[in-house]
Chimera marker file (.cmm) of the C-alpha trace (Angstrom):
<marker_set name="trace">
<marker id="1" x="91.282" y="92.463" z="105.778" r="1" g="1" b="0" radius="0.5"/>
<marker id="2" x="94.955" y="91.801" z="106.302" r="1" g="1" b="0" radius="0.5"/>
<marker id="3" x="97.612" y="94.351" z="105.606" r="1" g="1" b="0" radius="0.5"/>
<marker id="4" x="99.096" y="92.135" z="102.873" r="1" g="1" b="0" radius="0.5"/>
<marker id="5" x="95.716" y="92.033" z="101.124" r="1" g="1" b="0" radius="0.5"/>
<marker id="6" x="95.370" y="95.799" z="101.496" r="1" g="1" b="0" radius="0.5"/>
<marker id="7" x="98.828" y="96.351" z="100.034" r="1" g="1" b="0" radius="0.5"/>
<marker id="8" x="98.126" y="94.161" z="97.023" r="1" g="1" b="0" radius="0.5"/>
<marker id="9" x="94.810" y="95.972" z="96.601" r="1" g="1" b="0" radius="0.5"/>
<marker id="10" x="96.690" y="99.299" z="96.522" r="1" g="1" b="0" radius="0.5"/>
<marker id="11" x="99.190" y="98.021" z="93.971" r="1" g="1" b="0" radius="0.5"/>
<marker id="12" x="96.455" y="96.503" z="91.774" r="1" g="1" b="0" radius="0.5"/>
<marker id="13" x="94.365" y="99.686" z="91.994" r="1" g="1" b="0" radius="0.5"/>
<marker id="14" x="97.311" y="101.889" z="91.082" r="1" g="1" b="0" radius="0.5"/>
<marker id="15" x="98.119" y="99.601" z="88.158" r="1" g="1" b="0" radius="0.5"/>
<marker id="16" x="94.499" y="99.650" z="86.946" r="1" g="1" b="0" radius="0.5"/>
<marker id="17" x="94.276" y="103.446" z="86.925" r="1" g="1" b="0" radius="0.5"/>
<marker id="18" x="97.702" y="103.614" z="85.294" r="1" g="1" b="0" radius="0.5"/>
<marker id="19" x="96.503" y="101.218" z="82.582" r="1" g="1" b="0" radius="0.5"/>
<marker id="20" x="93.759" y="103.703" z="81.703" r="1" g="1" b="0" radius="0.5"/>
<marker id="21" x="96.367" y="106.478" z="81.603" r="1" g="1" b="0" radius="0.5"/>
<marker id="22" x="98.569" y="104.278" z="79.374" r="1" g="1" b="0" radius="0.5"/>
<marker id="23" x="95.742" y="103.819" z="76.887" r="1" g="1" b="0" radius="0.5"/>
<marker id="24" x="95.058" y="107.552" z="76.869" r="1" g="1" b="0" radius="0.5"/>
<marker id="25" x="98.754" y="108.385" z="76.392" r="1" g="1" b="0" radius="0.5"/>
<marker id="26" x="99.064" y="105.865" z="73.556" r="1" g="1" b="0" radius="0.5"/>
<marker id="27" x="95.968" y="107.202" z="71.809" r="1" g="1" b="0" radius="0.5"/>
<marker id="28" x="97.058" y="110.841" z="72.082" r="1" g="1" b="0" radius="0.5"/>
<marker id="29" x="100.605" y="110.019" z="70.951" r="1" g="1" b="0" radius="0.5"/>
<marker id="30" x="99.312" y="108.098" z="67.927" r="1" g="1" b="0" radius="0.5"/>
<marker id="31" x="96.931" y="110.895" z="66.937" r="1" g="1" b="0" radius="0.5"/>
<marker id="32" x="99.615" y="113.559" z="67.225" r="1" g="1" b="0" radius="0.5"/>
<marker id="33" x="102.762" y="111.789" z="66.000" r="1" g="1" b="0" radius="0.5"/>
<marker id="34" x="101.663" y="108.589" z="64.301" r="1" g="1" b="0" radius="0.5"/>
<marker id="35" x="103.445" y="105.290" z="64.788" r="1" g="1" b="0" radius="0.5"/>
<marker id="36" x="106.700" y="106.853" z="66.022" r="1" g="1" b="0" radius="0.5"/>
<marker id="37" x="104.761" y="108.699" z="68.696" r="1" g="1" b="0" radius="0.5"/>
<marker id="38" x="103.028" y="105.468" z="69.623" r="1" g="1" b="0" radius="0.5"/>
<marker id="39" x="106.418" y="103.774" z="70.020" r="1" g="1" b="0" radius="0.5"/>
<marker id="40" x="107.717" y="106.597" z="72.218" r="1" g="1" b="0" radius="0.5"/>
<marker id="41" x="104.618" y="106.563" z="74.404" r="1" g="1" b="0" radius="0.5"/>
<marker id="42" x="104.849" y="102.779" z="74.742" r="1" g="1" b="0" radius="0.5"/>
<marker id="43" x="108.483" y="102.976" z="75.853" r="1" g="1" b="0" radius="0.5"/>
<marker id="44" x="107.735" y="105.712" z="78.377" r="1" g="1" b="0" radius="0.5"/>
<marker id="45" x="104.641" y="103.909" z="79.651" r="1" g="1" b="0" radius="0.5"/>
<marker id="46" x="106.313" y="100.555" z="80.154" r="1" g="1" b="0" radius="0.5"/>
<marker id="47" x="109.331" y="102.082" z="81.875" r="1" g="1" b="0" radius="0.5"/>
<marker id="48" x="107.172" y="104.192" z="84.185" r="1" g="1" b="0" radius="0.5"/>
<marker id="49" x="104.831" y="101.412" z="85.259" r="1" g="1" b="0" radius="0.5"/>
<marker id="50" x="107.730" y="99.038" z="85.936" r="1" g="1" b="0" radius="0.5"/>
<marker id="51" x="109.737" y="101.614" z="87.897" r="1" g="1" b="0" radius="0.5"/>
<marker id="52" x="106.806" y="102.862" z="89.981" r="1" g="1" b="0" radius="0.5"/>
<marker id="53" x="105.445" y="99.389" z="90.715" r="1" g="1" b="0" radius="0.5"/>
<marker id="54" x="108.872" y="98.129" z="91.784" r="1" g="1" b="0" radius="0.5"/>
<marker id="55" x="109.434" y="101.209" z="93.936" r="1" g="1" b="0" radius="0.5"/>
<marker id="56" x="106.039" y="100.916" z="95.619" r="1" g="1" b="0" radius="0.5"/>
<marker id="57" x="106.483" y="97.210" z="96.293" r="1" g="1" b="0" radius="0.5"/>
<marker id="58" x="109.964" y="97.866" z="97.709" r="1" g="1" b="0" radius="0.5"/>
<marker id="59" x="108.611" y="100.606" z="99.981" r="1" g="1" b="0" radius="0.5"/>
<marker id="60" x="105.936" y="98.277" z="101.357" r="1" g="1" b="0" radius="0.5"/>
<marker id="61" x="108.582" y="95.617" z="102.018" r="1" g="1" b="0" radius="0.5"/>
<marker id="62" x="110.920" y="98.020" z="103.801" r="1" g="1" b="0" radius="0.5"/>
<marker id="63" x="108.122" y="99.563" z="105.865" r="1" g="1" b="0" radius="0.5"/>
<marker id="64" x="107.024" y="96.095" z="107.014" r="1" g="1" b="0" radius="0.5"/>
<marker id="65" x="110.536" y="95.078" z="108.079" r="1" g="1" b="0" radius="0.5"/>
<marker id="66" x="111.804" y="98.347" z="109.540" r="1" g="1" b="0" radius="0.5"/>
<marker id="67" x="109.367" y="101.222" z="109.997" r="1" g="1" b="0" radius="0.5"/>
<marker id="68" x="112.195" y="103.520" z="111.099" r="1" g="1" b="0" radius="0.5"/>
<marker id="69" x="113.817" y="103.113" z="107.681" r="1" g="1" b="0" radius="0.5"/>
<marker id="70" x="110.651" y="104.090" z="105.801" r="1" g="1" b="0" radius="0.5"/>
<marker id="71" x="111.489" y="107.748" z="105.291" r="1" g="1" b="0" radius="0.5"/>
<marker id="72" x="115.146" y="107.343" z="104.273" r="1" g="1" b="0" radius="0.5"/>
<marker id="73" x="114.182" y="104.454" z="102.003" r="1" g="1" b="0" radius="0.5"/>
<marker id="74" x="111.372" y="106.490" z="100.429" r="1" g="1" b="0" radius="0.5"/>
<marker id="75" x="113.731" y="109.351" z="99.651" r="1" g="1" b="0" radius="0.5"/>
<marker id="76" x="116.267" y="106.958" z="98.140" r="1" g="1" b="0" radius="0.5"/>
<marker id="77" x="113.761" y="104.896" z="96.168" r="1" g="1" b="0" radius="0.5"/>
<marker id="78" x="111.901" y="107.841" z="94.709" r="1" g="1" b="0" radius="0.5"/>
<marker id="79" x="115.151" y="109.604" z="93.827" r="1" g="1" b="0" radius="0.5"/>
<marker id="80" x="116.375" y="106.436" z="92.134" r="1" g="1" b="0" radius="0.5"/>
<marker id="81" x="113.034" y="106.092" z="90.318" r="1" g="1" b="0" radius="0.5"/>
<marker id="82" x="113.347" y="109.601" z="88.940" r="1" g="1" b="0" radius="0.5"/>
<marker id="83" x="116.918" y="108.960" z="87.854" r="1" g="1" b="0" radius="0.5"/>
<marker id="84" x="115.986" y="105.713" z="86.080" r="1" g="1" b="0" radius="0.5"/>
<marker id="85" x="113.152" y="107.429" z="84.201" r="1" g="1" b="0" radius="0.5"/>
<marker id="86" x="115.498" y="110.291" z="83.298" r="1" g="1" b="0" radius="0.5"/>
<marker id="87" x="118.001" y="107.799" z="81.875" r="1" g="1" b="0" radius="0.5"/>
<marker id="88" x="115.230" y="106.109" z="79.881" r="1" g="1" b="0" radius="0.5"/>
<marker id="89" x="114.248" y="109.461" z="78.376" r="1" g="1" b="0" radius="0.5"/>
<marker id="90" x="117.896" y="110.297" z="77.724" r="1" g="1" b="0" radius="0.5"/>
<marker id="91" x="118.395" y="107.031" z="75.841" r="1" g="1" b="0" radius="0.5"/>
<marker id="92" x="115.193" y="107.610" z="73.870" r="1" g="1" b="0" radius="0.5"/>
<marker id="93" x="116.337" y="111.131" z="72.989" r="1" g="1" b="0" radius="0.5"/>
<marker id="94" x="119.661" y="109.811" z="71.655" r="1" g="1" b="0" radius="0.5"/>
<marker id="95" x="118.075" y="107.076" z="69.558" r="1" g="1" b="0" radius="0.5"/>
<marker id="96" x="114.866" y="108.745" z="68.345" r="1" g="1" b="0" radius="0.5"/>
<marker id="97" x="113.737" y="112.119" z="67.144" r="1" g="1" b="0" radius="0.5"/>
<marker id="98" x="111.299" y="114.608" z="68.645" r="1" g="1" b="0" radius="0.5"/>
<marker id="99" x="108.388" y="112.532" z="67.396" r="1" g="1" b="0" radius="0.5"/>
<marker id="100" x="109.489" y="109.764" z="69.797" r="1" g="1" b="0" radius="0.5"/>
<marker id="101" x="110.886" y="111.754" z="72.723" r="1" g="1" b="0" radius="0.5"/>
<marker id="102" x="107.954" y="114.074" z="73.329" r="1" g="1" b="0" radius="0.5"/>
<marker id="103" x="105.343" y="111.286" z="73.560" r="1" g="1" b="0" radius="0.5"/>
<marker id="104" x="107.679" y="109.274" z="75.807" r="1" g="1" b="0" radius="0.5"/>
<marker id="105" x="108.115" y="112.243" z="78.138" r="1" g="1" b="0" radius="0.5"/>
<marker id="106" x="104.379" y="112.964" z="78.086" r="1" g="1" b="0" radius="0.5"/>
<marker id="107" x="103.548" y="109.379" z="79.003" r="1" g="1" b="0" radius="0.5"/>
<marker id="108" x="106.132" y="109.370" z="81.820" r="1" g="1" b="0" radius="0.5"/>
<marker id="109" x="104.579" y="112.517" z="83.299" r="1" g="1" b="0" radius="0.5"/>
<marker id="110" x="100.965" y="111.387" z="82.855" r="1" g="1" b="0" radius="0.5"/>
<marker id="111" x="101.583" y="107.956" z="84.345" r="1" g="1" b="0" radius="0.5"/>
<marker id="112" x="103.593" y="109.313" z="87.245" r="1" g="1" b="0" radius="0.5"/>
<marker id="113" x="100.721" y="111.620" z="88.172" r="1" g="1" b="0" radius="0.5"/>
<marker id="114" x="98.141" y="108.834" z="87.734" r="1" g="1" b="0" radius="0.5"/>
<marker id="115" x="100.118" y="106.248" z="89.731" r="1" g="1" b="0" radius="0.5"/>
<marker id="116" x="101.162" y="108.596" z="92.541" r="1" g="1" b="0" radius="0.5"/>
<marker id="117" x="97.713" y="110.094" z="93.011" r="1" g="1" b="0" radius="0.5"/>
<marker id="118" x="95.980" y="106.715" z="92.989" r="1" g="1" b="0" radius="0.5"/>
<marker id="119" x="98.615" y="105.194" z="95.265" r="1" g="1" b="0" radius="0.5"/>
<marker id="120" x="98.255" y="107.991" z="97.835" r="1" g="1" b="0" radius="0.5"/>
<marker id="121" x="94.453" y="107.814" z="97.712" r="1" g="1" b="0" radius="0.5"/>
<marker id="122" x="94.336" y="104.032" z="98.124" r="1" g="1" b="0" radius="0.5"/>
<marker id="123" x="96.947" y="103.908" z="100.907" r="1" g="1" b="0" radius="0.5"/>
<marker id="124" x="94.919" y="106.489" z="102.788" r="1" g="1" b="0" radius="0.5"/>
<marker id="125" x="91.624" y="104.674" z="102.140" r="1" g="1" b="0" radius="0.5"/>
<marker id="126" x="93.052" y="101.289" z="103.181" r="1" g="1" b="0" radius="0.5"/>
<marker id="127" x="94.630" y="102.900" z="106.279" r="1" g="1" b="0" radius="0.5"/>
<marker id="128" x="97.972" y="101.248" z="105.704" r="1" g="1" b="0" radius="0.5"/>
<marker id="129" x="100.492" y="102.503" z="108.278" r="1" g="1" b="0" radius="0.5"/>
<marker id="130" x="103.700" y="103.523" z="106.562" r="1" g="1" b="0" radius="0.5"/>
<marker id="131" x="105.493" y="104.354" z="109.802" r="1" g="1" b="0" radius="0.5"/>
<marker id="132" x="105.049" y="103.920" z="113.562" r="1" g="1" b="0" radius="0.5"/>
<marker id="133" x="105.185" y="106.819" z="115.972" r="1" g="1" b="0" radius="0.5"/>
<marker id="134" x="107.430" y="106.308" z="119.003" r="1" g="1" b="0" radius="0.5"/>
<marker id="135" x="105.369" y="105.270" z="122.007" r="1" g="1" b="0" radius="0.5"/>
<marker id="136" x="102.254" y="104.527" z="119.945" r="1" g="1" b="0" radius="0.5"/>
<marker id="137" x="101.868" y="101.158" z="121.700" r="1" g="1" b="0" radius="0.5"/>
<marker id="138" x="101.358" y="102.700" z="125.132" r="1" g="1" b="0" radius="0.5"/>
<link id1="1" id2="2" r="1" g="1" b="0" radius="0.2"/>
<link id1="2" id2="3" r="1" g="1" b="0" radius="0.2"/>
<link id1="3" id2="4" r="1" g="1" b="0" radius="0.2"/>
<link id1="4" id2="5" r="1" g="1" b="0" radius="0.2"/>
<link id1="5" id2="6" r="1" g="1" b="0" radius="0.2"/>
<link id1="6" id2="7" r="1" g="1" b="0" radius="0.2"/>
<link id1="7" id2="8" r="1" g="1" b="0" radius="0.2"/>
<link id1="8" id2="9" r="1" g="1" b="0" radius="0.2"/>
<link id1="9" id2="10" r="1" g="1" b="0" radius="0.2"/>
<link id1="10" id2="11" r="1" g="1" b="0" radius="0.2"/>
<link id1="11" id2="12" r="1" g="1" b="0" radius="0.2"/>
<link id1="12" id2="13" r="1" g="1" b="0" radius="0.2"/>
<link id1="13" id2="14" r="1" g="1" b="0" radius="0.2"/>
<link id1="14" id2="15" r="1" g="1" b="0" radius="0.2"/>
<link id1="15" id2="16" r="1" g="1" b="0" radius="0.2"/>
<link id1="16" id2="17" r="1" g="1" b="0" radius="0.2"/>
<link id1="17" id2="18" r="1" g="1" b="0" radius="0.2"/>
<link id1="18" id2="19" r="1" g="1" b="0" radius="0.2"/>
<link id1="19" id2="20" r="1" g="1" b="0" radius="0.2"/>
<link id1="20" id2="21" r="1" g="1" b="0" radius="0.2"/>
<link id1="21" id2="22" r="1" g="1" b="0" radius="0.2"/>
<link id1="22" id2="23" r="1" g="1" b="0" radius="0.2"/>
<link id1="23" id2="24" r="1" g="1" b="0" radius="0.2"/>
<link id1="24" id2="25" r="1" g="1" b="0" radius="0.2"/>
<link id1="25" id2="26" r="1" g="1" b="0" radius="0.2"/>
<link id1="26" id2="27" r="1" g="1" b="0" radius="0.2"/>
<link id1="27" id2="28" r="1" g="1" b="0" radius="0.2"/>
<link id1="28" id2="29" r="1" g="1" b="0" radius="0.2"/>
<link id1="29" id2="30" r="1" g="1" b="0" radius="0.2"/>
<link id1="30" id2="31" r="1" g="1" b="0" radius="0.2"/>
<link id1="31" id2="32" r="1" g="1" b="0" radius="0.2"/>
<link id1="32" id2="33" r="1" g="1" b="0" radius="0.2"/>
<link id1="33" id2="34" r="1" g="1" b="0" radius="0.2"/>
<link id1="34" id2="35" r="1" g="1" b="0" radius="0.2"/>
<link id1="35" id2="36" r="1" g="1" b="0" radius="0.2"/>
<link id1="36" id2="37" r="1" g="1" b="0" radius="0.2"/>
<link id1="37" id2="38" r="1" g="1" b="0" radius="0.2"/>
<link id1="38" id2="39" r="1" g="1" b="0" radius="0.2"/>
<link id1="39" id2="40" r="1" g="1" b="0" radius="0.2"/>
<link id1="40" id2="41" r="1" g="1" b="0" radius="0.2"/>
<link id1="41" id2="42" r="1" g="1" b="0" radius="0.2"/>
<link id1="42" id2="43" r="1" g="1" b="0" radius="0.2"/>
<link id1="43" id2="44" r="1" g="1" b="0" radius="0.2"/>
<link id1="44" id2="45" r="1" g="1" b="0" radius="0.2"/>
<link id1="45" id2="46" r="1" g="1" b="0" radius="0.2"/>
<link id1="46" id2="47" r="1" g="1" b="0" radius="0.2"/>
<link id1="47" id2="48" r="1" g="1" b="0" radius="0.2"/>
<link id1="48" id2="49" r="1" g="1" b="0" radius="0.2"/>
<link id1="49" id2="50" r="1" g="1" b="0" radius="0.2"/>
<link id1="50" id2="51" r="1" g="1" b="0" radius="0.2"/>
<link id1="51" id2="52" r="1" g="1" b="0" radius="0.2"/>
<link id1="52" id2="53" r="1" g="1" b="0" radius="0.2"/>
<link id1="53" id2="54" r="1" g="1" b="0" radius="0.2"/>
<link id1="54" id2="55" r="1" g="1" b="0" radius="0.2"/>
<link id1="55" id2="56" r="1" g="1" b="0" radius="0.2"/>
<link id1="56" id2="57" r="1" g="1" b="0" radius="0.2"/>
<link id1="57" id2="58" r="1" g="1" b="0" radius="0.2"/>
<link id1="58" id2="59" r="1" g="1" b="0" radius="0.2"/>
<link id1="59" id2="60" r="1" g="1" b="0" radius="0.2"/>
<link id1="60" id2="61" r="1" g="1" b="0" radius="0.2"/>
<link id1="61" id2="62" r="1" g="1" b="0" radius="0.2"/>
<link id1="62" id2="63" r="1" g="1" b="0" radius="0.2"/>
<link id1="63" id2="64" r="1" g="1" b="0" radius="0.2"/>
<link id1="64" id2="65" r="1" g="1" b="0" radius="0.2"/>
<link id1="65" id2="66" r="1" g="1" b="0" radius="0.2"/>
<link id1="66" id2="67" r="1" g="1" b="0" radius="0.2"/>
<link id1="67" id2="68" r="1" g="1" b="0" radius="0.2"/>
<link id1="68" id2="69" r="1" g="1" b="0" radius="0.2"/>
<link id1="69" id2="70" r="1" g="1" b="0" radius="0.2"/>
<link id1="70" id2="71" r="1" g="1" b="0" radius="0.2"/>
<link id1="71" id2="72" r="1" g="1" b="0" radius="0.2"/>
<link id1="72" id2="73" r="1" g="1" b="0" radius="0.2"/>
<link id1="73" id2="74" r="1" g="1" b="0" radius="0.2"/>
<link id1="74" id2="75" r="1" g="1" b="0" radius="0.2"/>
<link id1="75" id2="76" r="1" g="1" b="0" radius="0.2"/>
<link id1="76" id2="77" r="1" g="1" b="0" radius="0.2"/>
<link id1="77" id2="78" r="1" g="1" b="0" radius="0.2"/>
<link id1="78" id2="79" r="1" g="1" b="0" radius="0.2"/>
<link id1="79" id2="80" r="1" g="1" b="0" radius="0.2"/>
<link id1="80" id2="81" r="1" g="1" b="0" radius="0.2"/>
<link id1="81" id2="82" r="1" g="1" b="0" radius="0.2"/>
<link id1="82" id2="83" r="1" g="1" b="0" radius="0.2"/>
<link id1="83" id2="84" r="1" g="1" b="0" radius="0.2"/>
<link id1="84" id2="85" r="1" g="1" b="0" radius="0.2"/>
<link id1="85" id2="86" r="1" g="1" b="0" radius="0.2"/>
<link id1="86" id2="87" r="1" g="1" b="0" radius="0.2"/>
<link id1="87" id2="88" r="1" g="1" b="0" radius="0.2"/>
<link id1="88" id2="89" r="1" g="1" b="0" radius="0.2"/>
<link id1="89" id2="90" r="1" g="1" b="0" radius="0.2"/>
<link id1="90" id2="91" r="1" g="1" b="0" radius="0.2"/>
<link id1="91" id2="92" r="1" g="1" b="0" radius="0.2"/>
<link id1="92" id2="93" r="1" g="1" b="0" radius="0.2"/>
<link id1="93" id2="94" r="1" g="1" b="0" radius="0.2"/>
<link id1="94" id2="95" r="1" g="1" b="0" radius="0.2"/>
<link id1="95" id2="96" r="1" g="1" b="0" radius="0.2"/>
<link id1="96" id2="97" r="1" g="1" b="0" radius="0.2"/>
<link id1="97" id2="98" r="1" g="1" b="0" radius="0.2"/>
<link id1="98" id2="99" r="1" g="1" b="0" radius="0.2"/>
<link id1="99" id2="100" r="1" g="1" b="0" radius="0.2"/>
<link id1="100" id2="101" r="1" g="1" b="0" radius="0.2"/>
<link id1="101" id2="102" r="1" g="1" b="0" radius="0.2"/>
<link id1="102" id2="103" r="1" g="1" b="0" radius="0.2"/>
<link id1="103" id2="104" r="1" g="1" b="0" radius="0.2"/>
<link id1="104" id2="105" r="1" g="1" b="0" radius="0.2"/>
<link id1="105" id2="106" r="1" g="1" b="0" radius="0.2"/>
<link id1="106" id2="107" r="1" g="1" b="0" radius="0.2"/>
<link id1="107" id2="108" r="1" g="1" b="0" radius="0.2"/>
<link id1="108" id2="109" r="1" g="1" b="0" radius="0.2"/>
<link id1="109" id2="110" r="1" g="1" b="0" radius="0.2"/>
<link id1="110" id2="111" r="1" g="1" b="0" radius="0.2"/>
<link id1="111" id2="112" r="1" g="1" b="0" radius="0.2"/>
<link id1="112" id2="113" r="1" g="1" b="0" radius="0.2"/>
<link id1="113" id2="114" r="1" g="1" b="0" radius="0.2"/>
<link id1="114" id2="115" r="1" g="1" b="0" radius="0.2"/>
<link id1="115" id2="116" r="1" g="1" b="0" radius="0.2"/>
<link id1="116" id2="117" r="1" g="1" b="0" radius="0.2"/>
<link id1="117" id2="118" r="1" g="1" b="0" radius="0.2"/>
<link id1="118" id2="119" r="1" g="1" b="0" radius="0.2"/>
<link id1="119" id2="120" r="1" g="1" b="0" radius="0.2"/>
<link id1="120" id2="121" r="1" g="1" b="0" radius="0.2"/>
<link id1="121" id2="122" r="1" g="1" b="0" radius="0.2"/>
<link id1="122" id2="123" r="1" g="1" b="0" radius="0.2"/>
<link id1="123" id2="124" r="1" g="1" b="0" radius="0.2"/>
<link id1="124" id2="125" r="1" g="1" b="0" radius="0.2"/>
<link id1="125" id2="126" r="1" g="1" b="0" radius="0.2"/>
<link id1="126" id2="127" r="1" g="1" b="0" radius="0.2"/>
<link id1="127" id2="128" r="1" g="1" b="0" radius="0.2"/>
<link id1="128" id2="129" r="1" g="1" b="0" radius="0.2"/>
<link id1="129" id2="130" r="1" g="1" b="0" radius="0.2"/>
<link id1="130" id2="131" r="1" g="1" b="0" radius="0.2"/>
<link id1="131" id2="132" r="1" g="1" b="0" radius="0.2"/>
<link id1="132" id2="133" r="1" g="1" b="0" radius="0.2"/>
<link id1="133" id2="134" r="1" g="1" b="0" radius="0.2"/>
<link id1="134" id2="135" r="1" g="1" b="0" radius="0.2"/>
<link id1="135" id2="136" r="1" g="1" b="0" radius="0.2"/>
<link id1="136" id2="137" r="1" g="1" b="0" radius="0.2"/>
<link id1="137" id2="138" r="1" g="1" b="0" radius="0.2"/>
</marker_set>
C-alpha cells in the first residue's frame, strides 16, 4: 500500500470515528438543551471537524515535502487549530446563550478527543513516518 493511500485511509478513518462522535454529541445536546443545544453542538462539530481535518492534511503535506519542518509545523498548526476553535466558541458565546455555548464546547472537546485518538492510532497502525532520523539511510 502506498503512503498516499495510507494517509487517506487515516484521514477517512478519523473522519468516520468523528462522525460517530458528532452524532453522539448532537443527540446529547438535543436531549439536554433542545433545539438550541442541537444548534450549538452542530456549530462546534462542524468547526472542529473542518479545523482538525485541514490541520491533519496540512501536516501530511508538510511532512512529505520537508521532514525537518514536521515538528515546527505541527506546533504551529495545532496551536492555530486551538486558537481557531477558541475564536469559534468566543463568537458563539457572544451570539448565543448558555444553552448554545455549553453544547458547542462539549462537542469541540468530544470531537477533538475522538479525532486525535483515532488519528494517532491509525498513523501508528499504518506505520506512516512523520519524520526521518538523521543517518537513517545508512
